[in-house]
N, C-alpha and C positions, 0 to 999 in steps of 0.2 A: 698358582695359577693365576694371571692378571688379568686383572679387570676390566671391560670394554664400560668408554663413558655412556651415558642415555642417548647421546647422540651417534654416537655409534651405534649401538646395541636397536633404534632402530632404523638405520640406514642396511645393518645387517637381517633384518624381518622384511625392509621391505625389498630388497635383492633375493629372499627366498624362497618369496613366495611369486616372486616377477618371475623366479625360474625354475621354480614348482606346477606353474599353469601351462608355462613354457612348454615344459619337458611330458606333460601330463595331452598337449592339446600337436609335440612333435612338431613344434615353429623351429624356423631356424632365421638368421640372421644374416644378411650378404654378409657379413667376417663377425666368426665365431669365436673364441678364444678356450677352452679350459687348463685349468690347473687339477696332473692331478703326483699326489706325494706320498713317498712309501719311504718308513722306518724298516731298515734291516738290525739285525743284531751282527754282532763281528763274525759268523757263520755263513753272512747273506740272506736270511730269511726271513721274510717279509714277516714282521708284526705288526705294522696297522697301515691301513691304505686309506688317502681320503680322498676327494674330488668335489672339486665343484669350477662354474660358472669361472671364466676371467671377465670382468666386466669395466677395464680401466685402465684400455689404450688411452694414454696425455696426450697432449697438445699435440709435443713433441717430435711424433709417432710420426701424424700427420707433416709434420715437418723435414721428417727421415722420408716419406717416400714423394714428399714435392721435392729434394735434392737429387733421391734418383734419376727423377723423372730426366731433370737437366746436368745429367752425369751416369760419366760409363762404372765411375770407381764401387766396388763392392766389396762390404764385408765378412770376413772369413772366419775361419774357428778359431782361425791362428790367433788372431788378435785381441780374444780373449781369453785374461785372468780372473785372479780372485778381485779387481774394484769394475770389472764387468762383467759380462753373460748374467748369470741367475744371481739373484742375491735372498739373502731376507733377515728378519727384521724382529726385533721385538716391540714395534712400535702398537698403539693403539687407534690412533686417530681418521677418522676418513678421511680415503684417498681425494687429491684433488685435482681438475686437469692441469694445472701447475705445480703439480709436481715435479721437482728437480732428483730429489734422493727419497730415499724408504726412509720412515719417522725415527729409528732407532737401529742401520744396518749392524748384523752382529756381523764384528771384527774377524780377520784371516787370521791363523794363530790356534796356539794348544790350548792359551792364558785363560782367566777364568773369565769365562762370560765368552768364549770364541771359540770357533768352528773355521778347521781347513778345508778351503776348499780349492775343488781343481783345476789346473793351471789349461786345463779347453773346457769347452762345453761340444756336448752331441747334437747335432743339426741330422735331422734328417733328409733326404729326398722328398719329393711333391710324391705326393697319393693323391690320385684322379681317384672318387669314387661315384657313376654316376654321374648329377653335376655341381655335385662339394667336391672341391681339392681341398691339402690342408698337409700339412710338417708338422714338426713336433721338436722342438729344444730343449735338451736334457742336462740336468746337472748332479752330481748325488756330495753333499758336503758332511766331512762327517762332525762329531759331538768327542775330543778329547782334552776337552778342556775337565776332569775329572768330577763335572758334576751337570747333573740335567738340566737343560737351557730347553725351554718351553719359545715359536717360531712361532711368530702372529701375522707375519703380511710377507709381500715373497713380491720381486718388481725381475724385470728384465733392464739392464742397464748396459747398453752400446762403448764403446772406442768415439772418441769426443773429434777424434782423426779425420771419418767415414762419415758418409752418410743418416747410418740413423744410429747418431751420436747420445750420447746422455739417456737420463730413463723413459724407457718406452712404455711399460706398462707398472704400473703398481698396486698390487691387490691384500683387499684386507682377508685372510681365512677365517672363514666361517664359524669353527673352531679354533682353537687352540693347539697345537701337536707342541704335548713336550716331546724332546730328541734325549734322549739319556746317555749317559759316559758312554764311550766307544759301537755309538752306535749310527748308521749312518742313515739320512733325510735323504731322498729323491726323487725333484720337484721333475714334471715335465710337462711345459705348455706345449697343444696340440691349438694349432693357430690356421684357423679351417673359413675357404672362402665358397661361397655359394649362388651360384648362373640363373 
């Protein structure tokens, strides 16, 4: 199990306290995002579930929104692959607004320390519930490396050929998730806007 540096432990503690207060008071941000992670065995049974707030849209995300306002180009799921979409890693640093990549990306493949990324992601339609609109981005990544791999960070990375190119989110998991060999990990980002 990876050990987080003390600065990372303090960062996670601060976020945890903020999240608990926000959840207890039922406060919402204008833009909010959650990460849900599920581990599934080879039969598709859920063996572990983890949910936390996503705290780190990076500066590049805002640049992408600015580009969309000046362009009609749209990113579609057909452009996403192992180097794009939802990515996972084993880094333990504290995310920064200037991050352009995960600290230690888990490579695509079946070799030691690698996991198999899908060729596409699933993006839901926008759902409106009262004053909150949301959609989800989901990906399932499988560990066929022969050994367990511990995931500590997740992010969304877009195509550089389109307005939302490069790293959009970079989140450190509040609790590392060990993915046994032969197990799939499903990561779902739920992104919402409240008016």
